[in-house]
C-alpha positions, 0 to 999 in steps of 0.5 A: 108955545111962545118963548116965556121968561117964566121960571115956572117949570112943568112937573110933567113936561109932556103936559105942555100941549094939554095946558096950551089946549086948555088955555085956548078952550078957556079963552074961547069960553070967555070970549078972549082973543089970544094972539096967533103969535102967542105973545100976550104982552098986549092983553089987558090985565083983566083978561089975563087974570080972568084967563089964569083964574079960570084955568086954575079953577078948572085944574082944581076941579080936575084934581078934586074929581081925580082924588074923589075917584070921579064922583061928583058932589 
């Protein structure tokens, strides 16, 4: 994972690899190219926002499924 200046820290540090994997999966679904070196400073704001929004949407969906015991609506 690339060095980050973010002050956010993971509650479960072991989740870092899973979150990175999700980032690449969502980016691929959206057709967004993530640089191999991990530096996203040149990424368009629109792409970064779409990526972050879709990751958040997926995490909320996973949490809702977990809370509901895996039942779908």
